[in-house]
N, C-alpha and C positions, 0 to 999 in steps of 0.2 A: 620238788625239782629245783636244782640249783640255778641261780640266776646267772646269766652271762657276764663276764667281766668287762667293763668299759673303762679303759685307761683315758683320762682327760687332762689336757695341760692345765696348770694351776691358774693361768691368766685367762681361761674362758669362763666367762659369767654365767651364773644360773645353771651350771652343769647338773647339779644334783636335781634341781626342779625339771629340767627337760630331760637329761640322759638317763637319769634316775628312774623314770617310768618305763625304761626299756631293760635296765639291768643294774648290776652292782658298780657304782662309780668309785674309781680310785684316782686321786690327783697325782701328778709328776711335775717335776721341774723340767721345762722344755730342753735346755742345753744339757741336762745331766742324765737324761733316759739312756739306757744302755740295754743290750739284748737280753740279760738275765730279767730285768724289770717286765718285758713284754711276753715272756714264755707262755704263760697261762692266759693272756689276755685275748679277748674274741674281737674287740674293737679298739681302735687307736685314734684319738681325737687329738689333733696337734694344732700349733700355730707355726709361724714362719721360721722359728729358730731351730726346729727340730729336722734333722736330715733323716727322711724315711727311705731305707734302702735295703739291700740284701743283708748287709752287715748287722742291721737292726732286727729284721723281722724273719730271717731264713729259717730259724728254728723255733718259731712261735706259733701259736694258734690263731693269730689275727687273721680275721676273714674279711675286715672292712677297715679302710683308713679315711678319715675325714680331716680336712684342714679348715679351721674357721677363719679363713683369709681368702683373699682374691687370687693371690699368686700361688702357683704350684711348682716353683723352681726348686722347692726343697724336698719334692717328692720324685723318686727315681720311677716315673711312670712307666718306662719300657720294662723295668724288672716286675713291677706291680702287674702289668699287663700280661707278662710271660708267666706269672705264677697265678693268673686269673684272681687276683685280689682286686675287687672293685675299690674306686676311690671317689671321692667328690670333694669340691671346694665351695666357697660361698661367693660366687661372682657377684660384685656390686654392693655386698654388705656394708662397707664402710665408705663407699663412694661419697655420700654426702658429707661424711667426717672430713674427708680430704678436701672437698670443695670448701668447706668452712675453714679449714687451715689455710689454704690459698687466699681466700678473700680476707681473713684476719690478718695474715701476713703482710698483704698490701695495705690494710688499714693501719697496722702498727708502723709500717714504714712510711705512712702518709702518701700513699700512691693511689691516686683516684684513677680507676680503670676505665672510666667513661671516655670514650674517644681515643683510647690508647690502642696500639697494635699489640695483640697478644698472640703468641704462637704456642700450640700445644704439640707435644712430641708423644705419641701413643694415645690413641683416641678409643680405647676399649671401654670396659665399664667405668673406669675413674676418669680417664681423660676425657671420654665422650661427654661425661657429665660436667666436667670443668668447662669444656667447650660450650655446651648449651647455657649453663648458668651465666657465664661470662657474657657471652652473646646477648642474652636476654637483658642483662644488666647494663648494656650499653658500650661494651667493648667491640673493637673490630678484631674479630678472631679468625685465625686459619690454623688448620691441623695438618700434621704429617703422620700418616700411619700406612705404610705399604701393605700391610696385611689386610686391610679392609677392602671390600669390593669398591670398584671405581663408582664414584658418585655417592657414596655413603655419607660424606662430610659436605655440609653446604659450601664450605670454603677449603680447598687444600691448597698446599704450597710445597715446593721442595724444601729440604731440610735446610739448606743454605739461606733460602728467603726466612724461614722461621726464626733463624738466629740474627736476623736484622729487625727482630720485633722489639718494642719497648719493654715487654715482659715475655719471658719464655718460661714454660711450665713442663717439667719432665715426668711422665707417667708411664713410660714403656716398661714391659715386663722384662725380666732377666731371661735371656735365652742365649745359648752358645752354639746351637746349630740351626739348619734350615737356611733359606735365602736370605733373610735379614737378621742375622744374630745381633743381639743388643749390647753384650759385653763390651765396654770401651767404645761405644758407637759415637760418643761425643768427643769429638777430636779437639786438638789445639787450636786448629784453623777455624773451627765452628765457634769456640768460646771467644776467640779474638775478634769475630765478627759482631759481636753484641755492640749496640750502639752506645754511645756515652750516656751514663746515668741509668743504664738497663737494670732490670731485676731478673734473676734467674732463681727458680724455685725448683728444687730436686726433691720430690716426694713420691718417688716411685720405687726404684732400686738402686742402691748405691753403685754397684760395679758398672752401671751404664756409663759412667764417667771414671776414667782413670783418675784417682784421687792426687797422685803426684802431678799430672797434667793440670788439673785444676789448681793446685796450689801454685804451680808455676805461673799460670795466667793471672791468678788473683794477686800475685805479688807485683805484677805490672799494670794492673787494671783496678786500683782502689776506688775507681768511680763506679763500678758495678756492685750492685748489692746482691749477695749470695745469700740465698735462704736454703739451709742444708738441713733436712729432716733425715737422710738417709746417707750411710757411708760405706765405703767400698769393703772395709774390713771389720765390720761389727762383730762384737760389741767393742772393738777398739776403734778409735778415730785419732787422726793426727791433731794434736792441741794446736799446732801452727795454722791449719786449716780452719779450725773452728775460731781462732783469733781473727781471721780474715773474714769470717761470716757475719753478715749483718744480723742474721738469726740462725741459731743452732738448736736442734732439738733431737732426742733420742729415738728417732724411728716411731713417732707417735702421731703422725698426721692422721692416720685412720683409726685412732684410739679413743673415739668417743665411746661412751657407755652404750649408746643406741646402735652404734655399728657393730661392736662387739655382741650384744644381744641378738642383733639380726643374724649374724654368723652362726651363734649357737643354735638359733631356731632352724636356719636352713640345713645345716649339717645334721642335726638331729631328726629332721623330718626325712632326710635322704636314708639315714640308718633305720628309721622305723619302717619306711618302704622296703627297704632290703630284707629286713627281718619279718616283713608281713604284719606288722603292728601299727597301731595308732597311738598318738599322743594327743593330750590336751595342751593347749598353748598355755605357758606359764609366764607370769610377768609381762612386761611390755615387749611388743613384737618389733619395735624400732622401724616402722615402715618409713620408706624414703619420702622425703619432702618434695613436693611438686616443684618443677621449673616454672619460674614466673612466666605468664604469658601476657601480662599487660605491657603497655609501652612505659618504659621508665625514662622520664625526661631528664635532661641534662641538669646537673645541680650547680649551684655556685659554690664558691670555695668555703663560704661559712656554712653552708647546708651540708657539704661533704664532711666538715669536722663534727657536725652533730651525728652523721651516721657512723663515722668511724669511732666515735667515743661509744655508741650503743654496742657496736660490734666488740670491741676490746674490753668492755665491761662484761659482756656475755661469755667470752673466752679469753682467759688470761693467758695469751700465748707468750707475753713477756715472762711470765712465771716459768714456763717450760724452758725458755731459752736461759733464764738466771739459774735454775737447777742444773742444768747441763754444765754450764760454765764453772758453777761452784764446786760440782764433781771433778772437774778437770784440774781445777786450781788444787783441790785437796789431793788428788792423785799424784800430782807432781812434787808435792812435799812428802809422800809416803816412801818407804824404803823400797817398795816394788810399784812403780807408777803403772806399768802395763796391767798387771794383775788387779791393782786397785780400780782401775778405769773400766776393765772388762766386766768385774763384779758390779760395780756402781752402775754401769750403763743398763745392765739387765735389771737391777733394783729399781731404777728409775721407771722402767717399764712395768715391773711387777706391782709397784706402790704407786702408780700414776693416779692423780686425783681424779674423783669421778667428773667427768666432762660431759655435759648434755648440749644437745644441738639446739640451733636458734629457735625452733619451733616450741621449745619448753619455756622460752623466756617471754614474759609481757613487758612492754616497754611504756614509760610514762609519755603520754602524748605532749602535755604541755604546749599546745598549740603550735607545734613545730613547723607546720606549713605543708601544703599538698605534695610537693616534691620530695621532701624529706620522708614524709609518712609513705609514699608510694614506694620509695626505695627500701626502706626497712620492712615493709610487708613483702616486697619482691624478694628480699633475702631469706624470708621464711620465718620471721619472728612471729608469735602469736599477737592476737589483736591487742592494741594499747589499753592502758588503765588511764583513765582521765585523771589529771591531778587537779585538785582545787585550790585555787589561788587565795 
């Protein structure tokens, strides 16, 4: 009996180990996939760079679509529903990865979140976890998400109030319809409301902010530190906007190895259920780290420096920023800067260094003190290794 053909994006880890239990796995490049490639495929497994719609699937044998990502804005769900093609995503798979990106960005900028006002826009799987983690770690957090039932958030606030916070994190999905479309929802007026010295972290979807508007505000607000992981016109980005960003990265906030493996596992289980099969778990499951439940005491400035050093050693976010800036500099010296930048952006994602979450790192105790050790444990790091003096 011929095995069913499963097309899997080249950036999905452990595809052979997981999906290979269900059929014949064939890899593809996410942005280069075309209709002829999927003609004889029975299942299509993508990431966010592949647009799945009638133009791609209309004459194919595809009977199931899975995206190993949280968002589904790249799937034409109306068309898939009309064709009765089931689809699934991986809600929450990389939520912890994004949380650690946010926390490490603040550490890299030397911004201690304890006692700071933090506003979260979009409090679903990712934003909700950012909310809970920062609140547990000592920040004063409020959220804005009109799609959640009233009372879902411990503290909610109007969007205008969110942008009066010391730290603003954007995690809204990209939508263009409904009662609260998010495309370009962050206006110039909101950006100008940011207090002096604020930090804005955009790690959801790039088109939530018009990048021309963002650049015009950044030009007159050098005091604001812009942390940009997502860009409106990916894989292209405006070099001028990157120049004004305190940290710029190529849409990799959720790119921890653990988060990607979790996405593989979740989508493979959904496909197995659809085909009435069972799978054996392969490799690591990438379970989400628990949110801290202990009271985290306020640290001194010296204690905070110890904590931020541990975080920045575990996750080299500065390296992510450096590689993107090097790419843009090289592109500007090439004969075709836009093409060079587009290709390079995708290559940075394709060849992204394996990044593990905090729970895989043991830290040296060195008698750091109770408050430091409490915070490091609350961040999710493994138990310390005692250092012999």
